[in-house]
Structure formats: structure tokens, C-alpha cells
C-alpha positions in Angstrom: 12.6 -20.2 -16.6 9.2 -20.7 -18.0 8.6 -23.8 -15.8 9.7 -21.8 -12.8 7.2 -19.0 -13.3 4.5 -21.5 -14.0 5.2 -23.1 -10.6 5.2 -19.7 -9.0 1.8 -18.9 -10.5 0.4 -22.2 -9.3 1.7 -21.4 -5.8 -0.4 -18.2 -5.8 -3.5 -20.3 -5.4 -2.7 -22.1 -2.1 -1.1 -19.0 -0.7 -4.2 -16.9 -1.5 -6.4 -19.5 0.0 -4.4 -19.6 3.2 -4.5 -15.8 3.6 -8.2 -15.5 3.0 -9.1 -18.5 5.2 -7.3 -16.9 8.2 -8.9 -13.5 7.7 -12.3 -14.9 7.0 -12.2 -16.9 10.2 -11.2 -13.8 12.2 -14.2 -11.8 10.8 -16.5 -14.6 12.1 -15.2 -14.6 15.6 -14.3 -11.0 16.3 -17.2 -9.2 18.1 -18.8 -6.0 16.8 -20.0 -7.3 13.5 -23.0 -6.2 11.4 -25.5 -8.2 13.6 -24.2 -6.6 16.8 -24.3 -3.1 15.1 -27.9 -3.6 14.0 -28.9 -4.6 17.6 -27.1 -1.5 19.0 -28.9 0.8 16.5 -32.3 -0.8 17.2 -31.7 -0.4 21.0 -30.7 3.3 20.5 -33.8 4.0 18.4 -36.2 2.1 20.6 -35.2 3.2 24.0 -32.7 6.0 23.6 -30.4 4.1 25.9 -26.6 3.8 25.6 -25.3 0.8 23.7 -24.0 -0.7 27.0 -27.6 -1.2 28.3 -28.6 -4.9 28.8 -32.0 -4.5 27.2 -32.6 -6.7 24.1 -34.7 -4.8 21.5 -34.9 -7.6 19.0 -36.4 -11.0 19.3 -34.6 -14.3 18.8 -36.3 -14.8 15.4 -35.3 -11.3 14.3 -31.6 -12.0 15.3 -31.7 -15.3 13.4 -33.1 -13.5 10.4 -30.2 -11.0 10.5 -27.7 -13.8 10.8 -29.2 -15.5 7.7 -29.2 -12.2 5.8 -25.5 -11.5 6.6 -24.5 -15.2 6.2 -23.6 -15.9 9.8 -26.0 -18.8 10.2 -23.8 -21.3 8.3 -20.7 -23.1 9.5 -17.4 -21.4 8.9 -16.2 -23.7 6.1 -19.5 -23.6 4.3 -19.6 -19.8 4.5 -16.0 -19.5 3.2 -16.7 -21.8 0.3 -19.8 -19.8 -0.6 -17.9 -16.5 -0.4 -15.0 -17.9 -2.4 -17.3 -19.1 -5.1 -18.7 -15.5 -5.5 -15.2 -14.1 -5.5 -14.2 -16.4 -8.4 -17.2 -15.0 -10.3 -16.1 -11.4 -9.6 -18.7 -10.8 -6.9 -17.0 -9.4 -3.7 -20.3 -9.0 -1.9 -22.2 -6.0 -0.6 -21.1 -3.6 2.1 -23.0 -4.1 5.4 -22.5 -0.4 6.2 -23.3 1.4 2.9 -25.2 -1.5 1.1 -23.2 -0.8 -2.1 -21.4 -3.5 -4.1 -17.9 -3.9 -2.7 -16.3 -4.1 -6.2 -17.8 -0.8 -7.3 -16.6 0.8 -4.1 -13.1 -0.4 -4.7 -13.0 0.5 -8.4 -14.3 4.0 -7.5 -11.3 4.6 -5.2 -8.7 2.7 -7.0 -7.6 5.5 -9.4 -6.9 7.9 -6.5 -4.5 5.4 -4.8 -3.0 4.5 -8.2 -2.3 8.2 -8.8 -0.5 8.7 -5.5 1.2 5.3 -5.7 2.7 5.9 -9.2 4.0 9.3 -8.4 5.6 8.0 -5.2 7.2 5.0 -7.0 8.7 7.3 -9.7 10.1 9.7 -7.1 11.5 6.9 -4.9 13.4 5.2 -7.6 14.1 8.3 -9.6 15.7 10.1 -6.7 17.0 7.2 -4.5 19.1 5.6 -7.2 21.1 8.7 -8.2 21.4 9.8 -4.6 22.6 6.4 -3.5 25.2 6.4 -6.3 26.4 9.9 -5.4 26.7 9.0 -1.7 28.7 5.8 -2.5 31.1 7.6 -4.8 31.5 10.5 -2.3 31.6 8.3 0.8 32.4 10.1 4.1 32.3 13.5 2.3 30.3 16.4 3.7 27.6 15.7 1.1 27.4 12.1 2.3 27.2 13.0 6.0 24.6 15.8 5.6 22.4 13.7 3.3 22.6 10.7 5.6 21.4 12.9 8.5 18.4 14.0 6.5 17.7 10.5 5.2 17.8 8.8 8.6 15.7 11.6 10.2 13.0 10.9 7.6 13.3 7.1 8.2 13.0 7.5 12.0 9.6 9.2 11.7 6.6 7.3 10.3 5.1 8.6 7.1 1.7 9.4 8.7 3.5 11.3 11.5 5.3 13.4 8.9 1.9 14.0 7.3 0.5 15.4 10.6 3.5 17.6 11.0 3.3 18.9 7.4 -0.4 19.7 7.9 0.2 21.5 11.2 3.0 23.7 9.7 2.2 24.2 6.0 -1.6 23.8 6.0 -2.8 25.0 9.4 -0.2 27.5 10.5 1.2 29.0 7.3 -1.7 28.0 5.0 0.5 27.2 2.0 -1.3 24.0 1.2 -4.9 22.7 1.8 -5.8 20.8 4.9 -6.6 17.6 3.0 -8.7 16.0 0.4 -7.9 15.2 -3.2 -9.5 18.3 -4.7 -10.8 21.6 -3.4 -14.4 22.7 -2.8 -14.6 24.7 -6.0 -12.9 22.1 -8.2 -15.9 21.8 -10.6 -15.9 25.6 -11.3 -12.3 25.7 -12.5 -11.2 25.3 -16.1 -8.8 22.6 -17.2 -5.7 24.5 -16.0 -7.3 25.4 -12.7 -8.3 21.8 -12.1 -4.7 20.7 -12.8 -3.3 23.2 -10.3 -5.8 22.3 -7.7 -5.0 18.5 -7.9 -1.2 19.2 -7.8 -1.7 21.6 -4.8 -3.5 18.8 -3.0 -0.8 16.2 -4.0 2.4 17.7 -2.6 2.0 17.0 1.1 0.6 13.4 0.8 3.3 12.5 -1.7 6.0 13.7 0.7 4.5 11.5 3.4 4.3 8.5 1.0 7.9 8.8 -0.1 9.5 9.5 3.4 9.1 5.9 4.6 10.8 4.1 1.8 13.2 6.9 0.7 15.8 6.1 3.3 15.7 2.3 2.8 16.1 2.5 -0.9 18.9 5.2 -0.8 21.0 3.4 1.8 20.5 0.0 0.0 21.7 1.5 -3.2 24.7 3.2 -1.5 25.8 0.1 0.5 25.4 -2.3 -2.5 27.3 0.0 -4.8 30.1 0.4 -2.3 30.4 -3.4 -2.1 30.7 -3.6 -5.8 33.2 -0.8 -6.0 35.5 -2.7 -3.7 35.2 -5.9 -5.8 38.1 -7.3 -7.8 36.4 -6.9 -11.2 36.2 -3.1 -10.6 39.9 -2.8 -9.7 40.7 -4.9 -12.8 38.6 -2.7 -15.0 40.2 0.5 -13.7 43.7 -1.1 -13.9 43.1 -1.8 -17.6 42.6 1.9 -18.2 38.8 2.2 -18.1 37.8 5.5 -16.5 36.4 5.2 -13.0 33.1 6.9 -14.0 32.6 4.5 -16.9 33.5 1.5 -14.7 30.8 2.5 -12.2 28.0 2.9 -14.8 29.0 0.0 -17.0 29.8 -2.7 -14.4 29.1 -1.8 -10.7 25.8 0.0 -11.2 23.9 -2.9 -12.9 25.0 -5.4 -10.2 24.0 -2.9 -7.5 20.5 -2.7 -8.9 19.8 -6.4 -8.1 18.7 -5.8 -4.5 16.4 -3.0 -5.6 14.9 -5.2 -8.2 13.9 -7.7 -5.6 11.8 -5.1 -3.8 10.2 -3.7 -6.9 7.3 -6.2 -7.0 6.3 -5.8 -3.4 5.8 -2.0 -4.0 3.1 -2.9 -6.6 0.6 -3.6 -3.9 1.4 -0.3 -2.1 0.8 1.5 -5.4 -2.7 0.3 -5.8 -3.9 -0.2 -2.2 -2.4 3.0 -0.8 -1.5 3.7 2.8 -4.3 3.4 5.4 -2.9 6.0 7.9 -1.7 8.5 5.3 -5.0 8.6 3.5 -6.7 8.9 6.8 -4.5 11.9 7.9 -5.1 13.7 4.6 -8.7 12.6 4.2 -8.0 11.1 0.7 -10.8 8.9 -0.4 -8.7 6.1 -1.8 -8.3 2.4 -1.2 -6.3 2.9 2.0 -9.0 5.0 3.7 -11.7 2.6 2.5 -9.8 -0.3 4.1 -9.2 1.6 7.3 -12.8 2.6 7.7 -14.1 -0.9 6.9 -11.9 -2.3 9.7 -13.0 0.3 12.2 -16.7 -0.1 11.3 -16.5 -4.0 11.0 -17.6 -3.8 7.4 -16.4 -7.4 6.8 -17.3 -7.7 3.1 -15.3 -4.6 2.3 -12.4 -5.8 4.5 -12.3 -9.1 2.6 -12.7 -7.3 -0.7 -9.7 -5.1 0.0 -7.8 -8.1 1.2 -8.5 -10.0 -2.0 -7.1 -7.2 -4.2 -4.1 -6.4 -2.0 -3.1 -10.1 -1.5 -3.3 -10.9 -5.1 -1.3 -7.8 -6.0 1.4 -8.7 -3.4 1.6 -12.3 -4.7 1.9 -11.2 -8.3 4.3 -8.5 -7.3 6.7 -11.2 -5.9 6.7 -12.8 -9.3 7.4 -9.5 -10.9 10.3 -9.1 -8.5 11.8 -12.4 -9.8 11.4 -11.1 -13.4 13.1 -7.9 -12.5 16.0 -9.8 -10.9 16.3 -12.0 -14.0 16.4 -9.0 -16.3 19.0 -7.3 -14.1 21.3 -10.2 -13.3 22.2 -12.4 -16.3 23.5 -15.1 -13.9 20.0 -15.9 -12.8 18.3 -18.6 -14.8 15.6 -19.9 -12.3 16.4 -23.5 -13.5 
């Protein structure tokens, strides 16, 4: 097993290089980058014309100087190698929009996404596993049918759409919850208990939106896998030998049913830390997701690549964690 995980760790390197090369190439050829933005801003300041005007406010020398400043004067491969060398040293570059170090911008927003991600992960696994077990044991009952209707309704609607609906109903119309943000305007004036209540009050609606997307998948996966195991020969044998059905479920069938859920555990790690672009945009939560969304919209390529580095590494490491979870859950897996 040790050799297998060493090989998987080594495979992270070429996979990471492949991901970053493709995205780095896209950032070099997609129009609307920092040079074009500086030209548009200079045109607006100099002439007051719209950005579609054909006048050129900067000379060729000034444009070339901007390209050298932003690193667009070098060939693609040379620019990528230079950027990768900085990444290896822990330097993700400087934002072309805010002129702040990308790493500090990411680290500043990481705790917020981590907060929402951990809560969502605990709720998803803490609720979906018992609910899936209850639905499998009570298959075709009224409880199963009603819960399936609710689960599939939530699955059919994207999480960010649910967030918009929640804001319209519970924040705008009925004013039960705040309209967005991570804390309120008077957060600094509260005592410790008041700050805790304020954060919790701002957490409810975003967490519901986070959980809604994966809730149905995990619940139905747990139910269907458990039903397959309940129909297996070893379960009939255990019950025939006198083992109570409840004990047979939790001693034998449940552990085998957790294997598919274990395979998806690692992939959720990247979501925990990077957040959701659209959900954080809807609720105006200044986390990793909103940072990535704004950097793409504003063509802030150093931030785009910095968020990509973090999220891709987390996703690749998460796949390895999934294999570890499978090995811990299924004793038949040896990875030899």
C-alpha cells in the first residue's frame, strides 16, 4: 500500500503541471487582460470617451512597457516556467487589480470558506447517512416517499438559486435573516456572545444553499447502496442464524455501504476550502469563492492562477484521501 500511495503522490506533479499549463495558456490568449484594462482606463481619463472608441491614448513604447511589467513580453513557455518557479518558492504573484500579494489575499479569505465548508461537510455526512439508512430500511413507506420528494426537489434546484429564493423570502420579504455578508455592520460593538449570535445568524441561509446541492446525491447513494447490501446473501445468512435485523444492518451492511461515500470524501476537501463561487457571490461572502469569481470577471490573472493552484492541489490530494478512506472502510482493498 505504501508503494501505491507513493506512486499517487508522484502522479500529482504531472497532473498539476498539465492543469496549470492549460489555464496559463488561456490567460495569455483571452482578450481583456491587464494591459487592455490599462489602455481602456487611460482612454477614459484622457478623452472621456467610451471604451469602444478607436483612439489610442498610449504610445507603442508605453504599451511595451506595460507588457514587460505584467510579463506578457516573453514567450508562453518562458513565462510559464518563470511563474512556476515563483510558485515553488511560495510566491503566487501580485494582483493586477488591487496590487496586493495573491497569497495574502487568499490566506485572508481562506478561514471564511473553511468555516462554511466544514459546517456543510458535517451536516451533509451527519444527516445524509442516517437519513439514507432510514429510507433504505423503510423503503416505499410514506416516510421514504415524502423525504424523496423533498430530496429530489432540492437536487433539481442549484444551490445558488436556492440562495436567491431564501434571500427573497427570509431576508427581503420577512426579514428573518440578514441580506448577506459574514457579519453585521455593528459586529465590532457586540460582546463575545453578541458576536457569536451575529455570525450564526449570517450563517444559516448560506449553509442551507451549500448543503442543498450534495444533500440529495449523498442521501440516495447511501440508500441505494444499503438496499443492495440488504439483499445480499450474507445478510440473509446472518439473519437466518438468529442475528437481529437491526444488528445485522449496523454490523455488516452499513460498513459495506459506506464505501461509495468514502470515495467521494476526498473530492469534497477542495470544496471545503475553496468555497462556492456563485453562492458566495449571492450572499456577498468575502471568501475564496467570491475572490475567484471576481478575479475571473476582472481578468485578474495572477489571482485566477493562485486560486487554481490551491484548488487543484487540494483536489489532487483529496483523491488520495479518498483512496485512504476506501482502504479504511473496505478491508478487501490492499492497493497492491
